[in-house]
C-alpha positions as CSV (number, residue, x, y, z in Angstrom):
1,X,-24.2,19.0,1.9
2,X,-26.7,16.3,0.9
3,X,-25.3,16.4,-2.7
4,X,-21.8,15.9,-1.4
5,X,-22.9,13.0,0.9
6,X,-24.6,11.3,-2.0
7,X,-21.6,11.8,-4.3
8,X,-19.3,10.4,-1.6
9,X,-21.5,7.3,-1.1
10,X,-21.8,6.7,-4.9
11,X,-18.0,7.1,-5.4
12,X,-17.3,4.8,-2.4
13,X,-19.6,2.1,-3.8
14,X,-17.8,2.4,-7.1
15,X,-14.4,2.0,-5.4
16,X,-15.6,-1.1,-3.6
17,X,-16.9,-2.7,-6.8
18,X,-13.7,-1.8,-8.6
19,X,-11.6,-3.2,-5.8
20,X,-13.4,-6.5,-5.9
21,X,-13.0,-6.6,-9.7
22,X,-9.3,-5.9,-9.3
23,X,-8.8,-8.7,-6.7
24,X,-10.8,-11.3,-8.6
25,X,-9.2,-10.6,-12.0
26,X,-5.7,-10.5,-10.4
27,X,-6.3,-13.9,-8.8
28,X,-7.3,-15.3,-12.2
29,X,-4.3,-13.7,-13.9
30,X,-2.1,-15.3,-11.2
31,X,-3.6,-18.7,-11.9
32,X,-3.8,-18.3,-15.6
33,X,-0.3,-17.1,-16.2
34,X,1.2,-19.4,-13.4
35,X,3.0,-16.3,-12.0
36,X,1.5,-16.8,-8.6
37,X,-0.1,-14.4,-6.2
38,X,3.2,-13.1,-4.8
39,X,4.3,-11.6,-8.1
40,X,0.9,-10.5,-9.3
41,X,0.1,-9.0,-5.9
42,X,3.4,-7.1,-5.5
43,X,3.5,-5.7,-9.1
44,X,0.1,-5.5,-10.7
45,X,-2.3,-5.2,-7.8
46,X,-0.1,-2.9,-5.7
47,X,0.6,-0.6,-8.7
48,X,-3.1,-0.4,-9.6
49,X,-4.3,0.5,-6.1
50,X,-1.5,3.0,-5.5
51,X,-1.8,4.9,-8.8
52,X,-4.4,7.4,-7.3
53,X,-1.8,8.5,-4.7
54,X,0.6,9.2,-7.6
55,X,-1.9,11.6,-9.2
56,X,-2.9,13.3,-6.0
57,X,0.6,13.8,-4.7
58,X,2.2,14.9,-7.9
59,X,-0.5,17.6,-8.0
60,X,0.2,18.5,-4.3
61,X,3.9,18.9,-5.2
62,X,3.0,21.0,-8.3
63,X,1.0,23.5,-6.1
64,X,4.0,23.5,-3.6
65,X,2.4,21.5,-0.8
66,X,5.3,19.2,0.0
67,X,4.0,18.2,3.4
68,X,0.7,17.1,2.0
69,X,2.4,15.0,-0.7
70,X,4.9,13.2,1.6
71,X,2.4,13.0,4.5
72,X,-0.2,11.3,2.2
73,X,2.2,8.6,1.0
74,X,3.7,7.8,4.3
75,X,0.3,8.0,6.1
76,X,-1.1,5.6,3.4
77,X,1.6,3.1,4.3
78,X,0.6,3.2,8.0
79,X,-3.1,2.7,7.0
80,X,-2.1,-0.3,4.8
81,X,-0.3,-2.0,7.7
82,X,-3.3,-1.3,10.0
83,X,-5.6,-2.9,7.3
84,X,-3.3,-5.9,7.2
85,X,-3.3,-6.3,11.0
86,X,-7.1,-5.9,11.3
87,X,-7.9,-8.4,8.5
88,X,-5.5,-10.9,10.0
89,X,-7.2,-10.5,13.4
90,X,-10.7,-10.7,12.0
91,X,-10.2,-13.5,9.6
92,X,-11.2,-16.7,11.4
93,X,-9.4,-19.5,9.6
94,X,-6.5,-21.9,10.4
95,X,-4.6,-20.1,7.7
96,X,-3.3,-16.6,8.4
97,X,-1.9,-13.8,6.2
98,X,0.9,-13.1,8.6
99,X,2.3,-16.6,8.6
100,X,4.9,-18.7,6.6
101,X,2.1,-19.2,4.0
102,X,3.1,-15.8,2.8
103,X,6.8,-16.0,3.8
104,X,7.8,-15.1,0.2
105,X,6.7,-11.5,1.0
106,X,9.3,-11.2,3.7
107,X,11.5,-10.0,0.8
108,X,9.0,-7.3,-0.2
109,X,8.5,-6.3,3.5
110,X,12.3,-5.8,3.9
111,X,12.3,-3.8,0.7
112,X,9.7,-1.5,2.2
113,X,11.9,-1.2,5.3
114,X,15.0,-0.3,3.3
115,X,13.2,2.2,1.1
116,X,11.5,3.9,4.1
117,X,14.8,3.9,6.0
118,X,16.4,5.8,3.1
119,X,13.6,8.4,3.2
120,X,14.0,8.7,7.0
121,X,17.8,9.4,6.6
122,X,17.0,11.9,3.8
123,X,14.6,13.8,6.0
124,X,17.0,13.9,8.9
125,X,20.2,14.5,6.9
126,X,21.5,18.1,6.8
127,X,23.4,17.2,3.5
128,X,20.4,16.5,1.3
129,X,21.2,18.0,-2.1
130,X,19.4,18.1,-5.5
131,X,20.6,16.5,-8.7
132,X,18.6,16.8,-12.0
133,X,15.6,18.1,-10.1
134,X,15.4,15.2,-7.7
135,X,17.0,14.9,-4.2
136,X,20.0,12.6,-3.8
137,X,18.1,10.6,-1.1
138,X,15.2,9.9,-3.5
139,X,17.7,9.0,-6.3
140,X,18.9,6.3,-3.8
141,X,15.2,5.2,-3.3
142,X,14.8,4.8,-7.1
143,X,17.9,2.7,-7.5
144,X,17.2,0.5,-4.5
145,X,13.6,0.0,-5.6
146,X,14.6,-1.1,-9.2
147,X,17.3,-3.5,-7.7
148,X,14.8,-5.0,-5.3
149,X,12.1,-5.4,-8.0
150,X,14.7,-7.4,-10.0
151,X,15.6,-9.5,-6.9
152,X,12.0,-10.3,-6.1
153,X,11.1,-11.2,-9.7
154,X,14.1,-13.6,-10.0
155,X,13.3,-15.1,-6.6
156,X,9.7,-15.8,-7.4
157,X,10.4,-16.9,-11.0
158,X,12.9,-19.5,-9.7
159,X,10.4,-20.5,-6.9
160,X,7.5,-21.0,-9.4
161,X,9.8,-22.9,-11.8
162,X,10.8,-25.3,-9.0
163,X,7.2,-25.8,-8.0
164,X,5.9,-26.3,-11.6
165,X,7.1,-29.9,-11.7
166,X,5.3,-31.0,-8.5
167,X,2.1,-28.8,-8.8
168,X,-1.1,-30.7,-9.2
169,X,-3.2,-29.8,-12.1
170,X,-6.4,-28.2,-11.0
171,X,-9.7,-29.4,-12.5
172,X,-11.0,-25.9,-12.5
173,X,-10.1,-24.1,-15.7
174,X,-9.0,-20.5,-15.2
175,X,-10.7,-17.9,-17.4
176,X,-8.7,-16.7,-20.5
177,X,-5.8,-14.4,-19.4
178,X,-6.8,-11.7,-22.0
179,X,-10.3,-11.5,-20.5
180,X,-8.8,-11.2,-17.0
181,X,-6.3,-8.6,-18.1
182,X,-9.1,-6.5,-19.7
183,X,-11.2,-6.7,-16.5
184,X,-8.2,-5.8,-14.4
185,X,-7.4,-2.8,-16.6
186,X,-11.0,-1.7,-16.4
187,X,-11.0,-1.9,-12.6
188,X,-7.7,-0.1,-12.5
189,X,-9.0,2.7,-14.8
190,X,-12.0,3.2,-12.5
191,X,-9.8,3.4,-9.4
192,X,-7.3,5.7,-11.1
193,X,-10.0,8.2,-12.2
194,X,-12.5,7.8,-9.3
195,X,-10.2,7.7,-6.2
196,X,-8.9,11.4,-6.6
197,X,-12.5,12.5,-7.0
198,X,-13.5,10.5,-3.9
199,X,-10.6,12.1,-1.9
200,X,-11.6,15.6,-3.0
201,X,-15.3,14.9,-2.1
202,X,-14.2,13.6,1.3
203,X,-12.2,16.8,1.9
204,X,-15.1,19.0,0.9
205,X,-17.5,17.0,3.1
206,X,-15.1,17.3,6.0
207,X,-15.1,21.1,5.7
208,X,-18.9,21.3,5.2
209,X,-19.5,19.2,8.4
210,X,-17.0,21.3,10.4
211,X,-14.4,18.5,10.5
212,X,-12.0,20.1,8.1
213,X,-8.6,20.9,9.5
214,X,-9.1,18.5,12.5
215,X,-7.5,15.1,12.9
216,X,-10.9,13.4,12.2
217,X,-11.1,15.3,8.9
218,X,-7.6,14.2,8.0
219,X,-8.4,10.6,8.9
220,X,-11.5,10.7,6.6
221,X,-9.5,11.9,3.6
222,X,-6.7,9.4,4.3
223,X,-9.2,6.5,4.6
224,X,-10.7,7.3,1.2
225,X,-7.3,7.3,-0.5
226,X,-6.6,3.8,1.1
227,X,-10.1,2.5,0.2
228,X,-8.8,0.6,-2.9
229,X,-6.2,-1.2,-0.8
230,X,-8.8,-2.1,1.9
231,X,-11.3,-3.5,-0.6
232,X,-8.8,-5.5,-2.7
233,X,-7.0,-6.9,0.3
234,X,-10.3,-8.0,1.9
235,X,-11.5,-9.5,-1.4
236,X,-8.3,-11.4,-1.9
237,X,-8.6,-12.9,1.6
238,X,-12.2,-13.9,0.9
239,X,-11.0,-15.7,-2.2
240,X,-8.3,-17.5,-0.2
241,X,-5.6,-15.7,-2.1
242,X,-3.5,-14.9,0.9
243,X,-0.3,-14.3,-1.1
244,X,-2.2,-11.8,-3.2
245,X,-3.4,-9.9,-0.1
246,X,0.0,-9.7,1.5
247,X,1.6,-8.7,-1.9
248,X,-1.0,-5.9,-2.3
249,X,-0.1,-4.4,1.1
250,X,3.7,-4.7,1.0
251,X,3.8,-3.9,-2.7
252,X,1.7,-0.8,-2.2
253,X,4.0,0.4,0.6
254,X,7.0,-0.1,-1.6
255,X,5.3,1.7,-4.5
256,X,4.3,4.6,-2.2
257,X,7.9,5.3,-1.4
258,X,9.1,4.5,-4.9
259,X,6.9,7.2,-6.4
260,X,8.5,9.9,-4.2
261,X,11.2,10.6,-6.8
262,X,8.5,11.3,-9.4
263,X,6.7,13.5,-7.0
264,X,10.0,15.3,-6.3
265,X,10.3,16.0,-10.0
266,X,7.1,18.0,-9.9
267,X,8.3,20.1,-6.9
268,X,10.1,23.0,-8.5
269,X,11.6,24.9,-5.5
270,X,14.2,22.1,-4.8
271,X,14.6,18.9,-2.9
272,X,11.3,17.5,-1.6
273,X,12.7,15.9,1.5
274,X,14.5,19.1,2.5
275,X,11.3,21.1,2.2
276,X,9.1,19.0,4.5
277,X,8.7,19.3,8.2
278,X,10.9,17.0,10.3
279,X,7.9,15.4,12.0
280,X,7.5,13.1,8.9
281,X,10.5,11.2,10.3
282,X,8.2,10.0,13.1
283,X,5.8,8.4,10.5
284,X,8.8,6.9,8.6
285,X,10.2,5.5,11.9
286,X,6.8,3.9,12.8
287,X,6.6,2.3,9.3
288,X,10.1,0.7,9.7
289,X,9.2,-0.7,13.1
290,X,5.7,-2.0,12.2
291,X,6.9,-3.5,8.9
292,X,9.7,-5.2,10.8
293,X,7.2,-6.9,13.1
294,X,5.1,-7.9,10.1
295,X,8.2,-9.5,8.5
296,X,9.0,-11.4,11.7
297,X,5.4,-12.7,11.7
298,X,5.7,-13.9,8.1
299,X,8.8,-16.0,9.1
300,X,7.6,-17.3,12.5
301,X,6.2,-20.8,12.6
302,X,4.0,-21.2,15.6
303,X,2.8,-24.6,16.8
304,X,-0.8,-23.5,17.1
305,X,-3.0,-20.5,16.3
306,X,-4.5,-18.3,19.1
307,X,-8.2,-18.3,18.4
308,X,-9.0,-15.4,20.8
309,X,-6.5,-13.0,19.1
310,X,-3.1,-13.1,17.5
311,X,-0.5,-11.2,19.6
312,X,1.6,-10.2,16.5
313,X,-1.4,-8.9,14.5
314,X,-2.8,-7.2,17.6
315,X,0.6,-5.5,18.2
316,X,0.7,-4.3,14.6
317,X,-2.8,-2.8,15.0
318,X,-2.0,-1.1,18.3
319,X,1.3,0.4,16.9
320,X,-0.5,1.6,13.7
321,X,-3.2,3.3,15.8
322,X,-0.5,4.8,18.1
323,X,1.3,6.1,15.0
324,X,-1.8,7.8,13.6
325,X,-2.6,9.4,17.0
326,X,1.1,10.5,17.4
327,X,1.1,12.0,13.9
328,X,-2.2,13.8,14.6
329,X,-0.8,15.2,17.9
330,X,2.6,16.3,16.4
331,X,1.1,17.8,13.2
332,X,-1.7,19.5,15.1
């Protein structure tokens, strides 16, 4: 067990270092290319931190464990929202993540709501059918995701173009984009390879310590798969790149749902959503409600900040914890 514990600690440290590298290089890419933190966070950073889930869940579908595949992706989205709420509560600054500073991410938040809503309907629908190896509900997810990506890109491109004429030129010279891209790819490669090993090590450690099969064991494994998002979001906030942090969370949640059609293609018996237990609809419902609250926070313009605690961020944290407890109770 000592060997497993040492391996877990080493891999966790590696994930933390890679997450910091991803956040810092993504921030430099955003400044160097003038794309801004919104686009880079939603597309690049979210995809890099969510790729391990793609590997893990495609393998779960291949070995015919559909509940594990869908549960991991939806559970990861709950954890991401919990991370966002906790960081917003803990970060003591006049500027918040859940504020109009990151209002551009209301579009990506509503995209997450729409995609998760389609999955929720697919789980509950008695008419879910399969077409070309993928369920009809997940075909709808793929189409809506591609449409939303185009919408977000055009929206942010026009916004950046409008701001380019009035932006002040910073005296700080950003590092070359090629160097930042190389470092970003390096960090992404480490996360892509290391995160599945970390999850497997956490699972083995949970069973060795007698926690396997319990809710605590499930939480341990789920936390390890969300570690890249935790580290990169926290690192982005420490850099003052709030748009990058929000983009990472909402972009990861969109990406988590968007890869379900790919996961379905690896599930040979039929439609993925038809094969899973109905209790996953509870997780999807919580994601829709919590993300809706987060989107409202992004658009709300308060007169002052509450320095003791932020009611909206606290509500997001409470609902996320409630969701995790409810999922553990129902699935147990």
